[in-house]
Residue, then its C-alpha position, 0 to 999 in steps of 0.5 A: m499878542l495876542s476885546l474888552p468893549g468900552r464899558r457903559r457907565s450909568p448916568a449919575a443922579p443930577a444932584a450927584s453930578v452937581v456936587a461932583a462938578a462943584l468939588l472938581v472946580a473947587g479942587c482945580a481952583g485950590d490945587p491944580a495937581a488935585v486932578p492929574a491928567p490920565r497917564g498915557p501908554a508911554d507913562l505906563v510901560l516898564t522902564a529899562s531899569q525894571l527889566p530882569p537880570g540879563y535883559t537889555s532894551a532893544p529898539l522897537a517901534v509900534a509900527d514895526l511891532v504891528t508889521g511883524n505881528q501882521a506877517a505872522i498872522d497872515a502866515s497862519r491863516s492857511a494853517r489848520v488848528t485842531p481842535e478847530y475852536c482853538d484857533p486864536t483870534s485875539d492877536a489879529a483883532l488887537n493888531k489892527q487897532l494899534t497905532s503910535d498914538n494909542s500904544a507904547v512898546l518896550a523890547a529887550r533881549d537876553g543874548a540869544t536865549g530870549a526876547l521880551v516885548e511889553l505892549v501897553t495900549t488903550a486898544p482893548r484885547d479880548i482876554d475871554a478869547d485868549r482864555l478859550t484858546t489856551t485853557g481847558r480843551c485848548a490846553r493842547t493844540t495841533t497846528d498843521i502848516t500847509t503853505g510856505h517853506l514849513a509846509g507839511s510841518r506839524v506844531v504841537t503847543e501845550f499851554t499851562e496857566l500860571p497863577p496871576p499876581d495879586v493886585d492890591g484891592g483885587l481886580l475891579p469889575g470888568e478887569q481881567m488877567l491871564l498868564t500862560r506858559s507855552d511849550v511848542t514842539t515843531t516836527l519838520t518834514d525831514g523828521g527834525v524836531r524843534r522845541q521852544i518855551g514862551f510866556a505870555g501875560y495879558a491884563v485889561l485894566d481900568r483905573p482913574a489915573s489911566g483909563p481903560v488900558t491893555v497890558q501885554l507882556t511876552v517872553s519868547g525863548a529861542p527855538t532849539r536846533a532841529t534834531n531827532p531826538p529833540t533837544v531840551p529847550v532853555e526857559p527864557i526866564d524863570p516862571a516866578a521871575f516872569s510872574a513878578l515882572f508881570d506884577t510890576a507891569v500891572e502895578q505901573v497901571t494900578t498904582p496911583 
């Protein structure tokens, strides 16, 4: 899982403020539905009917997501990432901001081959940091695990940036989006090799009907058994299907 600071809005001119206030009052008086309340994260997350074929929803509370994320974040603190500047930071920064009041989550599984998690939150995610640690010189990283039962193992991750979906009218100033595919190869101390494929999509959006929100969608494939030579991993979802699903998730926010 992976900040968009609250954007400072320029104060409107006094005359414009008076006009806007007058229009707002008139609209509310004539039609209470003319100024709808902003939709919260629970209204913006995907529904079970929008899941890709084969995926069924699974229970997951925001608190459980935070706990699971934090365990993985804590376990990674002692790992050595090469190049050093590719050490990811966005997940840790976002995770400590998540609560059941500012976030909503949808989880789903596809048998034993894939796990899907979507998070919609008003907390900001630092997509600039995501881009820095998954593209360019960080498109291929090596992580040496130094503690725990996997101590001595080496993880090589290769990231591929995917084309983002088109958004009607394009992204607004301050909005960002990033989609990646990750190919992970873990070499254990006994020589066995595990492989795994995953997809991640991140967007920070700010629309009148939602306010600033972060949309995060991940689909992780099951790791292969440790073999040498390694087994070819199964994609948890077709890349085009993942992009289409992420597009649907973004539309939940951008469609009035």
